[in-house]
N, C-alpha and C positions, 0 to 999 in steps of 0.2 A: 490545495496547493498544487500549482502546476510547476513542474521542474523541467519541462521540455527544453528550455534554453539553458538551464543549469547543467544538466547531466546527460540527457538522452541524445543530444545531437553531438556529443563529444565522443571520440574514440580513445581519448587519452585516459588510461586506467588510473593515473595518479589524481586526475581531477575528480573522477568518480569516487575514489577512496577518500579524498579530502572532503567531498560533500557528505559522504556517509559518516565520517568522523565528526563533521560539523553538526549533523543531526543528532549524533550520540551525546554531544555536549549539552543538549537541551534535555529537559526532564519529561520527554514524551513517553507515554505508556503505549499508545497506539497512534499511528499516523496514517491518514488516508491521502492518496496521491492521485493525480490525474495527468493525462497526456504523458505517460511514462514511455511509451513506444519501446518497450523492452519485454523480454521473457525471462523471468527469474523464478526458478522452482523453489527457492528458499522461503518465499513469502507468498501470500495470496496475491496473484498478479495477473493482469491481462494486458493487452496491447494499449488499453486506454486508461486504466486505473488500477489501484491496488491498495493493500493494507500491509503495514509493517508493524510488528510487535517488538518493542525493545525490552520488555520485561519477561524473564524466563519463567515466571510463575503464571503468566497469562497465556492461554492457549486458544486457538481457533478450532472449531469442529463443525462438521456438516457444512463445509464450505461449498459454494456454488458460484460459477462464473457462467453467464449466459453466452450463447453462441457468438454474438458479435463482440463480446468483451466489454460492453458498456455497463454491465451490472455485476458487482461482486457482493455476495451475501454470505454471512457466516454467523455462527454462534460463538460467543466469547465467554470464557469462564476462567476463574482463578483456581489454581490447584489447591490452595488452602481455604477456599470458599470465603475469601474476604469480601466478596460481593456476590449478589445473585447473578446467575448466568443471564445474558441478554443477547439479542440479535442485532447485527449492524449491517446495513446495506449502503454501499457506495454506488452512486449512479453517475455516469459520465454524461454530461450534456455539453456538446461542442459549442464553442463560442460563436461559430458561424454555421449557418444552415447548410453549407456545402459539404459538411462532414457526415 
């Protein structure tokens, strides 16, 4: 999901908050994003992609972001062990070869 046009290019905080509220109305447990162009220490985030977890019982651990910010890798587990831990990797591939 690219939200560069939705949120990253706007400086209007109310639009950003509205988009976050919109995302919360869906039943996402984990959401992978690309072209975020933002730095946010509350999530696993790079300049190009990131992961957001909406479930307080799901946690990320051993997270890694490569130097250019095009790869986010983490282990995901449930605090109550409702599922086996697994690893997830988000890789950003730009739409054009110029990036």
